[in-house]
C-alpha positions in Angstrom: 13.2 -8.6 0.5 16.9 -8.5 1.9 18.0 -5.7 4.2 21.6 -4.2 3.8 22.6 -4.2 7.1 24.7 -1.2 6.2 24.1 2.6 5.2 20.7 2.8 6.1 20.5 0.6 9.0 24.0 0.4 10.3 23.9 3.3 12.9 20.4 2.1 14.1 20.5 -0.1 17.4 19.2 -3.6 15.9 18.5 -2.1 12.9 18.2 -4.5 10.4 15.9 -6.8 12.3 13.5 -3.5 13.0 13.6 -3.5 9.6 12.9 -7.0 9.0 9.7 -6.9 11.4 8.6 -4.0 9.9 8.8 -5.4 6.2 6.6 -8.5 7.4 4.1 -6.3 8.4 3.9 -4.8 5.1 4.2 -8.3 3.7 1.3 -9.3 5.3 -1.1 -6.1 5.2 -0.3 -5.9 1.4 -1.2 -10.0 0.8 -4.1 -9.2 2.6 -5.4 -6.4 0.4 -4.4 -7.4 -2.6 -5.7 -11.2 -2.2 -9.5 -10.0 -3.4 -8.3 -9.5 -7.5 -8.2 -13.0 -8.4 -11.1 -13.7 -5.8 -14.0 -11.5 -7.6 -14.7 -13.7 -10.4 -15.1 -16.8 -7.7 -17.1 -15.2 -5.2 -19.5 -13.6 -7.7 -20.1 -16.9 -8.9 -20.0 -18.3 -5.6 -22.9 -16.0 -4.7 -24.9 -15.9 -7.6 -24.0 -12.0 -7.9 -22.9 -9.6 -10.5 -19.1 -9.0 -10.5 -19.4 -5.1 -9.9 -21.8 -6.2 -6.5 -18.6 -8.6 -5.8 -16.5 -5.4 -6.5 -17.3 -3.9 -3.3 -15.4 -6.4 -1.3 -12.1 -4.8 -2.5 -14.1 -1.2 -3.0 -15.4 -1.5 0.7 -12.3 -2.8 1.9 -10.0 -0.2 0.1 -12.5 2.7 1.5 -12.4 1.9 5.0 -8.4 1.2 5.1 -8.3 4.9 3.5 -10.7 6.3 6.3 -9.2 4.9 8.9 -5.6 5.9 8.3 -6.2 9.8 10.3 -7.7 7.4 13.1 -4.7 5.0 13.6 -2.1 8.0 13.4 -3.1 9.7 16.2 -3.8 6.1 17.6 0.2 6.0 16.9 0.8 9.1 18.5 -1.1 8.6 21.3 -0.3 5.0 22.6 3.1 4.2 20.2 3.3 3.1 16.7 3.7 -1.1 17.9 1.1 -1.2 20.0 -0.9 0.7 17.6 -0.3 -1.7 14.8 -0.7 -5.3 17.4 -3.9 -3.3 18.6 -5.2 -3.6 15.1 -4.0 -7.2 14.6 -6.5 -8.2 16.4 -9.5 -6.8 14.4 -7.8 -7.8 11.2 -7.5 -11.5 12.9 -11.6 -11.3 13.8 -12.7 -10.0 10.6 -10.4 -12.2 8.8 -12.4 -15.1 10.8 -16.0 -13.5 9.5 -15.1 -13.5 6.0 -14.3 -17.3 6.2 -17.6 -17.9 7.7 -19.6 -15.4 5.8 -22.8 -17.2 4.8 -24.1 -14.1 2.1 -22.2 -11.4 0.4 -23.5 -8.4 2.4 -21.8 -10.2 5.3 -18.2 -10.9 3.5 -18.5 -7.4 2.4 -18.9 -6.4 6.0 -16.2 -8.5 7.1 -13.7 -7.3 4.8 -14.7 -3.3 5.4 -14.0 -4.1 9.1 -10.3 -5.9 8.1 -9.2 -3.2 6.0 -10.5 -1.0 8.7 -7.7 -2.7 11.2 -5.0 -3.3 8.5 -4.9 0.0 7.4 -2.7 1.1 10.6 0.4 -1.4 9.9 1.9 0.1 6.6 1.5 3.7 7.8 2.9 2.9 11.4 6.1 1.1 9.6 6.7 3.8 7.7 6.3 6.7 10.3 8.4 4.5 12.3 11.2 4.5 9.7 10.7 8.6 9.5 10.9 8.4 13.5 14.5 6.6 13.7 16.5 6.3 10.0 17.7 10.0 9.4 16.6 11.8 6.5 20.1 11.6 4.5 19.0 7.7 3.8 15.5 7.3 4.9 14.3 6.3 1.0 16.3 3.5 1.2 14.4 1.8 4.0 11.5 2.8 2.6 12.6 1.2 -0.6 13.0 -2.3 1.2 9.2 -1.6 2.9 7.8 -0.6 -0.6 10.1 -4.1 -1.7 8.0 -5.8 1.0 4.9 -4.8 0.0 5.7 -6.0 -3.5 6.3 -9.2 -2.4 3.1 -9.3 -0.6 0.9 -8.3 -4.1 2.6 -11.3 -6.0 2.1 -13.4 -3.4 -1.5 -12.3 -2.8 -2.5 -12.8 -6.4 -1.1 -15.6 -7.5 -1.8 -17.5 -4.0 -5.2 -16.6 -4.1 -5.9 -17.2 -7.7 -4.3 -20.9 -6.8 -5.9 -21.2 -4.1 -9.3 -20.1 -5.4 -8.9 -22.8 -7.9 -7.4 -25.6 -5.7 -9.8 -25.1 -2.5 -11.7 -22.0 -2.3 -12.0 -18.5 -2.1 -12.5 -19.0 1.6 -9.0 -20.2 2.4 -7.0 -17.5 1.3 -8.6 -15.5 4.1 -8.1 -18.0 6.5 -4.5 -17.6 5.3 -4.3 -14.2 5.8 -6.0 -14.5 9.1 -3.5 -16.7 10.2 -0.9 -14.8 9.5 -2.4 -11.6 11.5 -2.0 -13.6 14.3 1.6 -14.6 13.5 2.0 -10.9 12.7 0.9 -9.7 16.3 2.9 -12.5 18.2 5.9 -11.0 16.1 5.7 -7.5 17.0 6.7 -8.0 20.9 10.1 -8.4 19.7 10.2 -4.8 18.1 10.9 -1.6 20.2 9.1 1.7 19.9 11.1 4.2 17.8 14.0 5.6 19.2 14.7 2.9 21.4 17.0 0.1 21.4 15.5 -3.3 21.6 15.6 -4.7 25.2 15.8 -1.0 26.6 12.7 -1.4 27.9 11.6 2.3 27.1 8.5 3.5 24.9 8.2 5.1 22.2 10.5 8.7 22.2 12.8 7.6 24.8 10.1 7.9 27.8 10.4 5.2 30.1 6.4 4.7 30.4 6.1 4.4 26.6 4.3 7.5 26.0 5.4 9.3 22.5 7.8 12.5 22.6 6.5 15.9 22.8 6.5 16.3 19.2 3.8 13.4 19.2 1.7 15.2 21.7 0.4 17.8 19.2 -3.2 18.3 19.1 -5.2 16.7 16.7 -6.2 19.9 14.8 -2.9 21.5 15.1 -1.6 18.7 13.3 -4.2 18.7 11.0 -3.8 22.2 10.4 0.2 21.9 10.0 -0.5 20.0 6.9 -3.6 21.6 5.7 -2.3 24.4 5.5 1.0 23.6 3.6 0.3 24.2 -0.3 3.3 21.7 -0.8 1.6 18.9 1.2 -1.8 19.5 -0.3 0.2 18.8 -4.0 1.0 15.3 -2.1 -1.9 14.4 -1.2 -3.6 15.3 -4.5 -1.1 13.2 -6.4 -1.8 10.2 -3.8 -5.3 10.6 -4.5 -5.0 10.3 -8.3 -1.5 7.7 -7.9 -4.4 5.2 -5.6 -7.2 5.5 -8.7 -5.5 4.6 -11.9 -2.8 2.4 -10.2 -4.5 0.5 -7.4 -7.6 0.9 -8.2 -7.2 0.0 -11.8 -5.0 -2.5 -10.6 -8.0 -4.4 -9.0 -9.4 -5.1 -12.6 -5.9 -7.2 -14.2 -7.0 -10.6 -13.2 -10.7 -10.3 -13.9 -10.0 -8.6 -17.4 -8.2 -12.4 -18.2 -10.8 -14.7 -16.3 -13.5 -12.3 -18.5 -11.8 -14.3 -21.5 -12.1 -17.5 -20.2 -8.7 -17.5 -18.3 -8.5 -19.6 -14.7 -8.0 -17.5 -11.5 -5.0 -19.0 -10.9 -3.5 -18.0 -14.0 -5.1 -14.6 -14.0 -3.5 -14.5 -10.4 -0.3 -15.3 -11.8 -0.4 -12.7 -15.0 -1.2 -10.1 -12.7 1.6 -11.0 -9.8 3.7 -9.3 -12.9 3.1 -6.1 -10.9 4.9 -7.5 -7.6 7.7 -9.0 -9.7 8.1 -5.6 -11.4 8.2 -3.4 -8.0 10.4 -5.8 -6.4 13.0 -5.7 -9.3 12.8 -2.1 -9.6 12.8 -1.8 -5.9 16.4 -2.8 -6.0 17.6 -0.6 -9.0 15.7 2.5 -6.9 17.7 1.7 -4.1 20.8 2.2 -6.0 19.4 5.7 -7.3 18.9 7.1 -4.3 21.5 10.6 -4.3 22.2 9.8 -7.4 19.4 10.7 -9.5 17.0 13.5 -8.0 13.9 13.1 -6.5 12.3 14.7 -9.6 13.7 12.1 -11.9 13.0 9.6 -10.0 9.2 10.6 -9.8 9.7 11.0 -13.9 11.1 7.9 -14.5 7.8 6.3 -12.3 5.1 8.5 -14.3 7.2 7.4 -17.9 6.4 3.7 -16.5 2.9 4.3 -15.5 2.0 5.7 -18.9 3.2 2.6 -20.5 1.4 0.4 -18.5 -1.9 1.0 -19.5 -0.6 0.9 -23.6 -0.3 -2.7 -23.6 -4.1 -3.5 -22.6 -5.2 -1.7 -25.3 -3.4 -3.2 -27.8 -5.0 -6.4 -26.4 -6.0 -8.1 -23.4 -4.0 -11.3 -23.7 -1.9 -12.9 -20.5 1.4 -11.2 -22.0 0.2 -7.8 -22.3 -1.3 -7.9 -18.8 2.0 -9.5 -17.6 3.7 -6.2 -18.9 1.1 -4.3 -17.7 1.6 -5.1 -14.2 5.4 -5.2 -14.7 5.4 -1.4 -15.6 2.4 -1.1 -12.7 5.7 -2.4 -10.8 8.0 -0.3 -11.9 5.8 2.7 -11.2 5.3 1.6 -7.6 9.0 1.5 -7.0 9.8 4.6 -8.8 7.2 7.2 -8.4 5.5 6.1 -5.3 8.3 5.8 -3.3 9.0 9.1 -4.0 5.8 10.6 -3.2 6.1 8.4 0.2 9.4 10.1 1.0 8.2 13.4 0.0 4.9 12.7 2.5 7.4 12.2 5.4 9.2 15.4 5.2 7.1 17.7 3.7 5.7 18.6 7.2 8.3 16.8 9.9 6.5 18.8 12.7 3.5 16.4 11.6 4.8 13.5 10.0 2.2 11.1 11.3 -0.6 12.7 10.4 1.2 13.8 6.9 1.9 10.2 6.4 -1.6 8.8 7.8 -3.3 11.5 5.3 -1.0 10.7 2.2 -2.3 7.1 2.8 -6.1 7.8 3.6 -5.6 9.6 -0.4 -4.1 7.0 -1.9 -6.7 4.2 -0.7 -9.5 7.1 -1.4 -8.2 7.2 -4.5 -7.9 3.1 -5.0 -11.8 3.1 -3.8 -12.5 5.5 -6.1 -10.7 3.9 -9.0 -12.3 0.7 -8.2 -16.2 1.8 -7.9 -15.7 4.0 -11.1 -14.4 1.0 -12.9 -16.6 -1.7 -11.6 -19.9 -0.5 -14.2 -17.4 -1.0 -17.0 -16.0 -4.2 -15.6 -19.2 -5.7 -15.2 -20.2 -5.1 -19.0 -16.6 -6.4 -19.9 -15.9 -3.3 -21.3 -12.2 -3.3 -20.0 -10.5 -1.3 -23.4 -12.7 1.9 -21.9 -11.6 1.3 -18.5 -7.4 1.3 -19.4 -8.0 4.0 -22.1 -9.5 6.4 -18.7 -6.7 4.6 -16.9 -4.0 5.7 -19.7 -5.6 9.6 -20.0 -5.6 10.3 -15.8 -2.0 8.9 -15.6 -0.6 11.6 -18.5 -1.0 14.3 -16.2 -0.1 12.5 -12.8 3.1 11.7 -14.2 3.7 15.5 -15.5 2.6 16.8 -12.4 4.5 14.6 -10.0 7.8 15.8 -11.6 7.3 18.8 -12.0 6.1 19.2 -8.2 8.9 17.6 -6.8 11.3 19.6 -8.5 10.0 22.7 -7.6 9.6 21.5 -4.1 13.3 20.8 -4.4 14.5 24.2 -6.0 12.5 26.0 -3.1 14.3 23.9 -0.3 18.0 25.2 -1.8 17.0 28.7 -1.8 
């Protein structure tokens, strides 16, 4: 998660420090989101519920996370990126506390929905912060650093959550993420609004009262119209939805697929954490390749990783094959997702916050859809059918992303 201090942030006042705080926000948000996967089986056992019912804790979280993206995007336009994040963290701490104390499964689901609705503010605000602050020519580098932080968060969450569930209780996991959110709330006091030197006392866009600049004061309908009226933006949103379903949605069931075969939550979480390891490693590769390969080529490589990922568990569901699946999905996240995410920050620059918010909305609506559609298959231990469906959908996603990004680049060059 190291930042270079050169190239991507050397010309930004206190750029390396800002990026570290944004990475911390991304890491904590991702930890909270991905901790649930190895906990599904322990939660189902604790409440005497089927796995499909316990999966609603993940699906509800993802749904709320996706639906709240545009709300937080508009809020960050109005009150500033950092203020929106700190406000959301208050709700995340509350939701985490209720999760720890939840006496029934419905209460736990409601608490996770609240938590997802609040943590939804963190990563999109961090992405828009980067878009507001770093030049377009080097923007994918700090964005890849944010993705590296999310990858670390994923690895820590899946490995740590499984271990804590085995050693103590699944409730301890939610207590840990709630405490981390409280720490982040305090730490973000040191992060200035975009475009402002640290300690300058100015707000977003350089205004002394902290209000957003003129570009951030677009009306809601005008911003939405700019995005939905742009055909390339619509393609990016569609790709994000499908990616959410076949990457994040089905990823939720990697750990349960091992647990169904008798593996412990700790082992299942450790193996599924290969996704985080892959994303960290490959994000460093992407950082070096930005500027050397075209965005379409990066997307194509990510699509190849995605297609390969779902082949391994179709052969057999064992720790080694699930680890390889996770590793390849990490490569998908580093190559394909970072390309789509960068595309979202530039496709409608006059409504960047709204475009990024809608991108995240579609990503996590897709994730919720993937989790919900996969739940009945997982409940019947029909994981082979689930992974086959993911493979079938991955092929057109991979081809569509590479083709679309190449066409968009050629349009810009004309």
